[in-house]
FIZAGU-86827 format. One record per residue: residue number from 1; y, x, z of N, C-alpha, C in turn. Coordinates in steps of 0.1 Angstrom, whole numbers, plus 5000, padded with zeros to 4 digits. Example, Ala and Ser with C-alpha at 12.3 -4.5 7.8 and 13.67 -1.06 7.14 Angstrom:
// residues 2
- i / n_yy / n_xx / n_zz / ca_yy / ca_xx / ca_zz / c_yy / c_xx / c_zz
- 1 / 4943 / 5132 / 5078 / 4955 / 5123 / 5078 / 4967 / 5132 / 5078
- 2 / 4978 / 5128 / 5071 / 4989 / 5137 / 5071 / 5000 / 5129 / 5079
//
This chain:
// residues 167
- i / n_yy / n_xx / n_zz / ca_yy / ca_xx / ca_zz / c_yy / c_xx / c_zz
- 1 / 1446 / 9450 / 4129 / 1449 / 9440 / 4116 / 1449 / 9424 / 4121
- 2 / 1457 / 9413 / 4123 / 1451 / 9399 / 4128 / 1440 / 9396 / 4123
- 3 / 1435 / 9386 / 4126 / 1418 / 9381 / 4128 / 1424 / 9372 / 4119
- 4 / 1413 / 9373 / 4107 / 1416 / 9359 / 4100 / 1403 / 9353 / 4096
- 5 / 1404 / 9340 / 4094 / 1393 / 9329 / 4090 / 1391 / 9331 / 4083
- 6 / 1375 / 9324 / 4079 / 1368 / 9317 / 4066 / 1380 / 9312 / 4051
- 7 / 1387 / 9307 / 4055 / 1398 / 9299 / 4046 / 1402 / 9310 / 4044
- 8 / 1417 / 9316 / 4052 / 1424 / 9325 / 4048 / 1419 / 9338 / 4038
- 9 / 1401 / 9340 / 4048 / 1401 / 9355 / 4035 / 1392 / 9344 / 4017
- 10 / 1391 / 9338 / 4022 / 1388 / 9333 / 4005 / 1398 / 9326 / 3996
- 11 / 1411 / 9322 / 4003 / 1422 / 9323 / 3998 / 1427 / 9333 / 3992
- 12 / 1426 / 9344 / 3994 / 1429 / 9361 / 3987 / 1422 / 9365 / 3983
- 13 / 1415 / 9356 / 3977 / 1409 / 9371 / 3966 / 1419 / 9360 / 3952
- 14 / 1419 / 9375 / 3940 / 1426 / 9377 / 3932 / 1417 / 9377 / 3919
- 15 / 1406 / 9386 / 3921 / 1398 / 9387 / 3907 / 1392 / 9375 / 3909
- 16 / 1382 / 9368 / 3913 / 1381 / 9361 / 3912 / 1383 / 9347 / 3907
- 17 / 1370 / 9332 / 3904 / 1372 / 9319 / 3905 / 1374 / 9318 / 3918
- 18 / 1378 / 9308 / 3925 / 1381 / 9295 / 3932 / 1363 / 9297 / 3939
- 19 / 1358 / 9292 / 3926 / 1347 / 9290 / 3927 / 1341 / 9300 / 3935
- 20 / 1338 / 9313 / 3932 / 1335 / 9326 / 3929 / 1334 / 9330 / 3946
- 21 / 1343 / 9327 / 3951 / 1353 / 9330 / 3964 / 1346 / 9323 / 3970
- 22 / 1345 / 9310 / 3966 / 1331 / 9298 / 3982 / 1323 / 9302 / 3981
- 23 / 1317 / 9310 / 3971 / 1303 / 9315 / 3975 / 1300 / 9328 / 3981
- 24 / 1312 / 9339 / 3988 / 1308 / 9350 / 3986 / 1305 / 9345 / 3997
- 25 / 1294 / 9356 / 4009 / 1293 / 9359 / 4020 / 1302 / 9371 / 4026
- 26 / 1302 / 9354 / 4039 / 1314 / 9367 / 4043 / 1309 / 9369 / 4057
- 27 / 1316 / 9382 / 4067 / 1306 / 9399 / 4072 / 1305 / 9380 / 4080
- 28 / 1290 / 9388 / 4090 / 1284 / 9382 / 4101 / 1293 / 9384 / 4110
- 29 / 1293 / 9373 / 4119 / 1302 / 9380 / 4135 / 1318 / 9381 / 4131
- 30 / 1322 / 9367 / 4121 / 1338 / 9371 / 4121 / 1348 / 9373 / 4131
- 31 / 1348 / 9368 / 4139 / 1354 / 9362 / 4151 / 1348 / 9379 / 4158
- 32 / 1343 / 9379 / 4161 / 1340 / 9394 / 4171 / 1341 / 9407 / 4168
- 33 / 1349 / 9409 / 4151 / 1351 / 9422 / 4146 / 1359 / 9426 / 4153
- 34 / 1359 / 9439 / 4155 / 1375 / 9445 / 4162 / 1383 / 9441 / 4149
- 35 / 1393 / 9437 / 4150 / 1400 / 9433 / 4138 / 1412 / 9447 / 4148
- 36 / 1417 / 9452 / 4161 / 1427 / 9451 / 4165 / 1428 / 9465 / 4156
- 37 / 1413 / 9472 / 4154 / 1406 / 9488 / 4144 / 1408 / 9483 / 4137
- 38 / 1408 / 9476 / 4122 / 1410 / 9471 / 4112 / 1425 / 9473 / 4104
- 39 / 1425 / 9477 / 4095 / 1437 / 9478 / 4090 / 1440 / 9468 / 4073
- 40 / 1420 / 9467 / 4070 / 1414 / 9460 / 4063 / 1402 / 9457 / 4065
- 41 / 1404 / 9445 / 4062 / 1389 / 9437 / 4056 / 1376 / 9440 / 4048
- 42 / 1367 / 9450 / 4053 / 1363 / 9455 / 4039 / 1344 / 9454 / 4047
- 43 / 1337 / 9443 / 4035 / 1327 / 9446 / 4034 / 1317 / 9441 / 4020
- 44 / 1304 / 9448 / 4020 / 1293 / 9449 / 4012 / 1286 / 9438 / 4016
- 45 / 1280 / 9424 / 4012 / 1271 / 9417 / 4007 / 1255 / 9421 / 4013
- 46 / 1248 / 9417 / 4029 / 1231 / 9421 / 4020 / 1226 / 9417 / 4018
- 47 / 1231 / 9399 / 4007 / 1223 / 9394 / 4001 / 1214 / 9401 / 3987
- 48 / 1236 / 9407 / 3984 / 1236 / 9411 / 3970 / 1243 / 9426 / 3973
- 49 / 1238 / 9439 / 3969 / 1235 / 9450 / 3976 / 1248 / 9454 / 3965
- 50 / 1250 / 9448 / 3956 / 1260 / 9459 / 3942 / 1272 / 9451 / 3945
- 51 / 1274 / 9440 / 3960 / 1286 / 9437 / 3961 / 1290 / 9438 / 3970
- 52 / 1307 / 9446 / 3975 / 1314 / 9446 / 3979 / 1330 / 9440 / 3983
- 53 / 1334 / 9438 / 3991 / 1345 / 9431 / 3992 / 1351 / 9437 / 3997
- 54 / 1371 / 9436 / 4000 / 1379 / 9442 / 4004 / 1396 / 9430 / 4000
- 55 / 1401 / 9435 / 4020 / 1407 / 9418 / 4025 / 1418 / 9428 / 4025
- 56 / 1430 / 9429 / 4023 / 1441 / 9437 / 4028 / 1454 / 9426 / 4031
- 57 / 1469 / 9433 / 4035 / 1476 / 9429 / 4035 / 1486 / 9436 / 4022
- 58 / 1489 / 9429 / 4015 / 1500 / 9440 / 3997 / 1507 / 9429 / 3998
- 59 / 1517 / 9439 / 4002 / 1537 / 9431 / 4006 / 1538 / 9421 / 4007
- 60 / 1531 / 9419 / 4019 / 1534 / 9406 / 4029 / 1524 / 9393 / 4023
- 61 / 1513 / 9397 / 4018 / 1505 / 9388 / 4013 / 1490 / 9395 / 4013
- 62 / 1479 / 9379 / 4019 / 1467 / 9393 / 4021 / 1463 / 9384 / 4001
- 63 / 1456 / 9401 / 4004 / 1453 / 9404 / 3988 / 1439 / 9407 / 3990
- 64 / 1429 / 9399 / 3984 / 1413 / 9407 / 3983 / 1404 / 9400 / 3971
- 65 / 1402 / 9414 / 3971 / 1396 / 9423 / 3960 / 1377 / 9422 / 3961
- 66 / 1369 / 9418 / 3951 / 1360 / 9417 / 3942 / 1351 / 9427 / 3945
- 67 / 1345 / 9434 / 3948 / 1336 / 9451 / 3940 / 1325 / 9443 / 3938
- 68 / 1326 / 9454 / 3926 / 1305 / 9467 / 3922 / 1301 / 9469 / 3928
- 69 / 1293 / 9479 / 3920 / 1286 / 9487 / 3917 / 1285 / 9490 / 3907
- 70 / 1291 / 9497 / 3897 / 1285 / 9499 / 3890 / 1273 / 9496 / 3879
- 71 / 1267 / 9488 / 3865 / 1257 / 9487 / 3862 / 1255 / 9504 / 3855
- 72 / 1241 / 9510 / 3856 / 1238 / 9520 / 3845 / 1238 / 9533 / 3855
- 73 / 1252 / 9532 / 3868 / 1253 / 9543 / 3871 / 1247 / 9548 / 3885
- 74 / 1243 / 9560 / 3890 / 1233 / 9563 / 3902 / 1243 / 9553 / 3910
- 75 / 1233 / 9548 / 3923 / 1230 / 9536 / 3931 / 1236 / 9549 / 3946
- 76 / 1226 / 9558 / 3947 / 1229 / 9570 / 3958 / 1236 / 9583 / 3951
- 77 / 1240 / 9586 / 3961 / 1251 / 9603 / 3961 / 1237 / 9611 / 3963
- 78 / 1235 / 9623 / 3959 / 1227 / 9628 / 3967 / 1235 / 9639 / 3974
- 79 / 1246 / 9645 / 3969 / 1253 / 9652 / 3978 / 1265 / 9650 / 3985
- 80 / 1276 / 9656 / 3991 / 1279 / 9655 / 4003 / 1292 / 9648 / 3988
- 81 / 1303 / 9637 / 3999 / 1310 / 9629 / 3988 / 1320 / 9628 / 4000
- 82 / 1336 / 9628 / 3994 / 1341 / 9624 / 4001 / 1350 / 9609 / 3997
- 83 / 1354 / 9604 / 4004 / 1356 / 9589 / 4000 / 1374 / 9587 / 3997
- 84 / 1379 / 9583 / 3984 / 1393 / 9583 / 3977 / 1401 / 9572 / 3994
- 85 / 1395 / 9565 / 3996 / 1406 / 9556 / 4006 / 1409 / 9565 / 4015
- 86 / 1399 / 9573 / 4027 / 1397 / 9574 / 4040 / 1398 / 9589 / 4044
- 87 / 1391 / 9591 / 4032 / 1389 / 9608 / 4033 / 1376 / 9609 / 4038
- 88 / 1369 / 9605 / 4041 / 1359 / 9610 / 4054 / 1348 / 9614 / 4044
- 89 / 1340 / 9626 / 4048 / 1334 / 9628 / 4039 / 1318 / 9621 / 4046
- 90 / 1310 / 9618 / 4035 / 1294 / 9617 / 4041 / 1285 / 9624 / 4035
- 91 / 1275 / 9628 / 4034 / 1261 / 9631 / 4028 / 1254 / 9618 / 4020
- 92 / 1239 / 9623 / 4014 / 1234 / 9608 / 4009 / 1243 / 9599 / 4001
- 93 / 1237 / 9590 / 4008 / 1246 / 9576 / 4001 / 1258 / 9571 / 4007
- 94 / 1266 / 9574 / 4013 / 1278 / 9570 / 4021 / 1286 / 9567 / 4012
- 95 / 1291 / 9575 / 4001 / 1298 / 9570 / 3990 / 1296 / 9560 / 3982
- 96 / 1298 / 9549 / 3978 / 1296 / 9545 / 3968 / 1305 / 9542 / 3956
- 97 / 1306 / 9547 / 3944 / 1313 / 9542 / 3933 / 1315 / 9523 / 3933
- 98 / 1327 / 9524 / 3935 / 1329 / 9505 / 3935 / 1341 / 9502 / 3925
- 99 / 1340 / 9487 / 3917 / 1346 / 9486 / 3907 / 1352 / 9470 / 3912
- 100 / 1361 / 9472 / 3915 / 1372 / 9458 / 3914 / 1375 / 9453 / 3898
- 101 / 1375 / 9445 / 3889 / 1374 / 9434 / 3876 / 1393 / 9433 / 3884
- 102 / 1402 / 9437 / 3873 / 1413 / 9436 / 3870 / 1421 / 9421 / 3870
- 103 / 1437 / 9418 / 3871 / 1432 / 9407 / 3875 / 1442 / 9403 / 3859
- 104 / 1439 / 9387 / 3860 / 1451 / 9383 / 3849 / 1443 / 9388 / 3836
- 105 / 1449 / 9390 / 3822 / 1436 / 9389 / 3806 / 1437 / 9404 / 3809
- 106 / 1439 / 9412 / 3814 / 1433 / 9430 / 3819 / 1418 / 9425 / 3819
- 107 / 1421 / 9413 / 3829 / 1405 / 9414 / 3840 / 1395 / 9404 / 3830
- 108 / 1401 / 9393 / 3823 / 1394 / 9390 / 3812 / 1386 / 9395 / 3802
- 109 / 1397 / 9402 / 3797 / 1389 / 9416 / 3790 / 1375 / 9422 / 3789
- 110 / 1378 / 9421 / 3803 / 1366 / 9430 / 3813 / 1369 / 9441 / 3817
- 111 / 1378 / 9447 / 3820 / 1388 / 9461 / 3824 / 1386 / 9457 / 3840
- 112 / 1379 / 9471 / 3841 / 1381 / 9474 / 3859 / 1385 / 9481 / 3861
- 113 / 1390 / 9485 / 3878 / 1392 / 9501 / 3883 / 1385 / 9499 / 3895
- 114 / 1380 / 9511 / 3893 / 1370 / 9518 / 3902 / 1375 / 9533 / 3907
- 115 / 1366 / 9530 / 3919 / 1370 / 9544 / 3932 / 1360 / 9547 / 3940
- 116 / 1354 / 9559 / 3941 / 1352 / 9563 / 3951 / 1349 / 9560 / 3964
- 117 / 1341 / 9548 / 3971 / 1350 / 9546 / 3982 / 1332 / 9548 / 3999
- 118 / 1337 / 9546 / 4006 / 1325 / 9542 / 4018 / 1319 / 9533 / 4017
- 119 / 1307 / 9540 / 4013 / 1300 / 9527 / 4010 / 1299 / 9514 / 4019
- 120 / 1297 / 9514 / 4029 / 1294 / 9502 / 4042 / 1313 / 9501 / 4046
- 121 / 1322 / 9502 / 4035 / 1339 / 9501 / 4035 / 1339 / 9502 / 4042
- 122 / 1342 / 9509 / 4060 / 1344 / 9508 / 4071 / 1349 / 9517 / 4075
- 123 / 1359 / 9521 / 4066 / 1369 / 9529 / 4061 / 1384 / 9535 / 4076
- 124 / 1390 / 9519 / 4083 / 1394 / 9519 / 4094 / 1390 / 9522 / 4106
- 125 / 1376 / 9526 / 4101 / 1369 / 9526 / 4116 / 1365 / 9542 / 4124
- 126 / 1362 / 9545 / 4104 / 1357 / 9565 / 4108 / 1368 / 9571 / 4108
- 127 / 1384 / 9562 / 4102 / 1394 / 9572 / 4104 / 1398 / 9573 / 4118
- 128 / 1398 / 9560 / 4132 / 1401 / 9563 / 4143 / 1386 / 9569 / 4149
- 129 / 1379 / 9576 / 4142 / 1367 / 9579 / 4151 / 1362 / 9567 / 4156
- 130 / 1359 / 9555 / 4154 / 1350 / 9546 / 4162 / 1337 / 9545 / 4155
- 131 / 1339 / 9552 / 4145 / 1320 / 9550 / 4136 / 1322 / 9567 / 4128
- 132 / 1308 / 9574 / 4131 / 1305 / 9581 / 4127 / 1295 / 9580 / 4114
- 133 / 1302 / 9590 / 4106 / 1290 / 9593 / 4093 / 1281 / 9599 / 4095
- 134 / 1266 / 9593 / 4086 / 1255 / 9603 / 4092 / 1259 / 9612 / 4085
- 135 / 1251 / 9629 / 4088 / 1251 / 9644 / 4074 / 1265 / 9637 / 4070
- 136 / 1279 / 9639 / 4084 / 1290 / 9638 / 4076 / 1296 / 9653 / 4073
- 137 / 1308 / 9658 / 4065 / 1313 / 9673 / 4066 / 1321 / 9673 / 4075
- 138 / 1317 / 9680 / 4083 / 1326 / 9688 / 4094 / 1341 / 9692 / 4090
- 139 / 1351 / 9691 / 4093 / 1360 / 9695 / 4091 / 1372 / 9692 / 4098
- 140 / 1383 / 9697 / 4099 / 1386 / 9694 / 4113 / 1408 / 9687 / 4108
- 141 / 1411 / 9679 / 4106 / 1426 / 9680 / 4096 / 1439 / 9677 / 4108
- 142 / 1445 / 9684 / 4105 / 1457 / 9686 / 4113 / 1468 / 9672 / 4113
- 143 / 1462 / 9663 / 4104 / 1475 / 9650 / 4110 / 1473 / 9643 / 4121
- 144 / 1484 / 9638 / 4122 / 1479 / 9631 / 4135 / 1465 / 9614 / 4134
- 145 / 1464 / 9609 / 4145 / 1464 / 9592 / 4139 / 1468 / 9589 / 4131
- 146 / 1480 / 9588 / 4135 / 1490 / 9575 / 4130 / 1495 / 9581 / 4115
- 147 / 1490 / 9590 / 4112 / 1492 / 9599 / 4099 / 1480 / 9597 / 4088
- 148 / 1473 / 9600 / 4094 / 1455 / 9597 / 4088 / 1456 / 9581 / 4078
- 149 / 1458 / 9574 / 4093 / 1461 / 9559 / 4091 / 1469 / 9554 / 4080
- 150 / 1481 / 9560 / 4086 / 1494 / 9558 / 4065 / 1487 / 9565 / 4054
- 151 / 1478 / 9571 / 4053 / 1476 / 9574 / 4042 / 1466 / 9570 / 4038
- 152 / 1460 / 9563 / 4044 / 1445 / 9558 / 4041 / 1454 / 9540 / 4033
- 153 / 1460 / 9533 / 4045 / 1470 / 9528 / 4036 / 1476 / 9527 / 4022
- 154 / 1476 / 9541 / 4023 / 1488 / 9541 / 4013 / 1478 / 9545 / 4000
- 155 / 1468 / 9551 / 4005 / 1458 / 9548 / 3995 / 1448 / 9534 / 3983
- 156 / 1447 / 9526 / 3999 / 1444 / 9516 / 3992 / 1458 / 9503 / 3990
- 157 / 1468 / 9503 / 3989 / 1480 / 9497 / 3985 / 1479 / 9504 / 3967
- 158 / 1475 / 9515 / 3967 / 1476 / 9520 / 3953 / 1463 / 9515 / 3943
- 159 / 1450 / 9512 / 3949 / 1440 / 9508 / 3949 / 1447 / 9493 / 3941
- 160 / 1446 / 9486 / 3950 / 1453 / 9477 / 3949 / 1460 / 9469 / 3936
- 161 / 1474 / 9480 / 3940 / 1485 / 9487 / 3929 / 1479 / 9487 / 3911
- 162 / 1461 / 9490 / 3912 / 1460 / 9494 / 3899 / 1451 / 9478 / 3895
- 163 / 1449 / 9478 / 3900 / 1435 / 9463 / 3907 / 1449 / 9452 / 3898
- 164 / 1463 / 9451 / 3897 / 1471 / 9440 / 3892 / 1483 / 9452 / 3881
- 165 / 1475 / 9463 / 3881 / 1483 / 9465 / 3864 / 1477 / 9461 / 3855
- 166 / 1482 / 9456 / 3844 / 1476 / 9450 / 3830 / 1475 / 9458 / 3820
- 167 / 1479 / 9473 / 3816 / 1463 / 9480 / 3812 / 1462 / 9493 / 3823
//
Protein backbone atom coordinates (compact mmCIF):
# COMPACT_ATOMS: atom_id res chain seq x y z
CA UNK A 1 0.00 0.00 0.00
CA UNK A 2 1.23 3.49 -0.79
CA UNK A 3 1.62 5.80 2.22
CA UNK A 4 -1.57 7.71 2.94
CA UNK A 5 -1.98 11.18 4.37
CA UNK A 6 -4.56 12.32 6.88
CA UNK A 7 -6.74 14.07 4.27
CA UNK A 8 -6.79 11.02 1.97
CA UNK A 9 -7.79 8.76 4.84
CA UNK A 10 -10.55 11.04 6.11
CA UNK A 11 -11.95 11.58 2.59
CA UNK A 12 -12.13 7.81 1.98
CA UNK A 13 -14.85 7.02 4.53
CA UNK A 14 -18.11 5.96 2.89
CA UNK A 15 -20.31 4.97 5.82
CA UNK A 16 -20.13 8.04 8.03
CA UNK A 17 -20.65 11.77 7.68
CA UNK A 18 -17.83 14.15 6.82
CA UNK A 19 -18.04 15.52 10.35
CA UNK A 20 -17.64 12.04 11.82
CA UNK A 21 -14.69 11.40 9.49
CA UNK A 22 -13.01 14.60 10.72
CA UNK A 23 -13.32 13.39 14.33
CA UNK A 24 -11.80 9.93 13.74
CA UNK A 25 -8.64 9.32 15.74
CA UNK A 26 -6.04 8.32 13.18
CA UNK A 27 -3.31 5.82 14.03
CA UNK A 28 -0.34 7.27 15.86
CA UNK A 29 2.86 7.54 13.88
CA UNK A 30 1.02 7.49 10.56
CA UNK A 31 4.16 8.37 8.58
CA UNK A 32 6.12 5.57 10.29
CA UNK A 33 3.71 2.72 9.56
CA UNK A 34 5.14 -0.24 7.61
CA UNK A 35 3.33 0.82 4.41
CA UNK A 36 5.16 -1.70 2.21
CA UNK A 37 3.70 -4.51 4.35
CA UNK A 38 0.13 -3.19 4.40
CA UNK A 39 -2.52 -4.33 1.93
CA UNK A 40 -5.04 -2.23 3.83
CA UNK A 41 -4.86 0.15 6.75
CA UNK A 42 -6.74 -1.03 9.81
CA UNK A 43 -6.71 0.28 13.36
CA UNK A 44 -8.69 0.45 16.58
CA UNK A 45 -9.34 3.71 18.39
CA UNK A 46 -7.49 3.52 21.74
CA UNK A 47 -9.86 6.13 23.19
CA UNK A 48 -12.97 4.23 22.09
CA UNK A 49 -12.27 0.48 22.22
CA UNK A 50 -15.58 -0.35 20.52
CA UNK A 51 -14.48 1.47 17.32
CA UNK A 52 -12.25 0.38 14.49
CA UNK A 53 -11.45 1.59 10.99
CA UNK A 54 -10.47 -0.09 7.75
CA UNK A 55 -9.17 1.73 4.64
CA UNK A 56 -8.48 -0.25 1.46
CA UNK A 57 -8.32 0.25 -2.27
CA UNK A 58 -11.55 -0.93 -3.90
CA UNK A 59 -11.99 -0.64 -7.65
CA UNK A 60 -9.11 1.81 -7.91
CA UNK A 61 -10.60 4.08 -5.23
CA UNK A 62 -9.60 4.46 -1.62
CA UNK A 63 -12.50 3.20 0.51
CA UNK A 64 -12.73 3.57 4.26
CA UNK A 65 -15.33 2.12 6.60
CA UNK A 66 -15.98 2.70 10.26
CA UNK A 67 -16.40 -0.45 12.34
CA UNK A 68 -18.04 -1.04 15.71
CA UNK A 69 -18.16 -3.84 18.21
CA UNK A 70 -21.92 -4.56 18.38
CA UNK A 71 -23.58 -3.66 21.68
CA UNK A 72 -24.84 -6.44 23.89
CA UNK A 73 -22.54 -9.14 22.53
CA UNK A 74 -19.46 -10.51 24.21
CA UNK A 75 -16.41 -8.30 23.71
CA UNK A 76 -13.86 -11.01 24.22
CA UNK A 77 -14.01 -14.55 22.98
CA UNK A 78 -12.59 -17.13 25.34
CA UNK A 79 -11.83 -19.84 22.80
CA UNK A 80 -9.54 -19.98 19.81
CA UNK A 81 -11.10 -18.17 16.86
CA UNK A 82 -10.10 -17.44 13.28
CA UNK A 83 -10.20 -14.08 11.50
CA UNK A 84 -12.49 -14.21 8.46
CA UNK A 85 -10.24 -11.84 6.48
CA UNK A 86 -6.77 -13.35 6.87
CA UNK A 87 -7.60 -16.75 8.45
CA UNK A 88 -5.18 -16.17 11.32
CA UNK A 89 -6.09 -18.14 14.42
CA UNK A 90 -6.10 -16.28 17.73
CA UNK A 91 -6.74 -17.34 21.28
CA UNK A 92 -8.70 -15.29 23.78
CA UNK A 93 -9.76 -11.85 22.60
CA UNK A 94 -7.59 -11.78 19.46
CA UNK A 95 -10.65 -11.84 17.19
CA UNK A 96 -13.64 -9.51 17.49
CA UNK A 97 -16.95 -9.25 15.74
CA UNK A 98 -16.80 -5.89 13.97
CA UNK A 99 -19.78 -4.39 12.15
CA UNK A 100 -19.85 -1.69 9.49
CA UNK A 101 -22.91 0.41 8.76
CA UNK A 102 -23.97 -0.07 5.15
CA UNK A 103 -23.84 2.88 2.76
CA UNK A 104 -26.85 4.71 1.35
CA UNK A 105 -30.48 4.21 2.33
CA UNK A 106 -29.78 0.77 3.76
CA UNK A 107 -27.25 2.23 6.21
CA UNK A 108 -29.57 5.09 7.15
CA UNK A 109 -32.14 2.42 8.06
CA UNK A 110 -29.59 0.96 10.49
CA UNK A 111 -28.46 -2.03 8.45
CA UNK A 112 -24.95 -3.32 9.08
CA UNK A 113 -22.66 -6.07 7.91
CA UNK A 114 -20.31 -7.81 10.31
CA UNK A 115 -17.36 -10.16 10.28
CA UNK A 116 -15.00 -11.71 12.78
CA UNK A 117 -11.68 -9.93 12.28
CA UNK A 118 -8.31 -9.70 13.99
CA UNK A 119 -9.13 -7.45 16.93
CA UNK A 120 -6.20 -5.14 16.14
CA UNK A 121 -6.94 -5.19 12.36
CA UNK A 122 -3.29 -6.08 11.66
CA UNK A 123 -4.16 -8.87 9.19
CA UNK A 124 -1.48 -7.97 6.60
CA UNK A 125 1.22 -8.21 9.27
CA UNK A 126 -0.05 -11.58 10.52
CA UNK A 127 -0.15 -13.03 7.00
CA UNK A 128 3.43 -11.86 6.36
CA UNK A 129 4.64 -13.23 9.70
CA UNK A 130 5.67 -9.74 10.86
CA UNK A 131 3.34 -10.09 13.82
CA UNK A 132 2.50 -13.28 15.71
CA UNK A 133 -0.77 -13.65 17.59
CA UNK A 134 -0.70 -14.43 21.28
CA UNK A 135 -1.84 -18.00 21.92
CA UNK A 136 -2.23 -18.65 18.20
CA UNK A 137 -3.49 -21.81 16.61
CA UNK A 138 -0.58 -23.78 15.21
CA UNK A 139 -1.08 -24.88 11.63
CA UNK A 140 0.96 -24.80 8.46
CA UNK A 141 -0.64 -23.71 5.22
CA UNK A 142 0.44 -25.05 1.87
CA UNK A 143 -0.38 -21.79 0.09
CA UNK A 144 2.44 -19.43 -0.80
CA UNK A 145 2.68 -16.01 0.82
CA UNK A 146 1.37 -14.36 -2.37
CA UNK A 147 -1.61 -16.75 -2.47
CA UNK A 148 -2.42 -16.03 1.19
CA UNK A 149 -2.17 -12.28 0.56
CA UNK A 150 -4.46 -12.58 -2.47
CA UNK A 151 -6.97 -14.57 -0.41
CA UNK A 152 -6.95 -11.88 2.29
CA UNK A 153 -7.40 -9.10 -0.30
CA UNK A 154 -10.33 -11.04 -1.79
CA UNK A 155 -11.95 -11.38 1.64
CA UNK A 156 -11.52 -7.64 2.29
CA UNK A 157 -13.08 -6.87 -1.13
CA UNK A 158 -15.99 -9.21 -0.37
CA UNK A 159 -16.58 -7.52 2.98
CA UNK A 160 -16.52 -4.05 1.38
CA UNK A 161 -18.87 -5.26 -1.36
CA UNK A 162 -21.37 -6.21 1.36
CA UNK A 163 -21.08 -2.71 2.84
CA UNK A 164 -22.16 -1.33 -0.54
CA UNK A 165 -25.05 -3.81 -1.11
CA UNK A 166 -28.47 -2.22 -0.80
CA UNK A 167 -30.05 -5.16 1.01
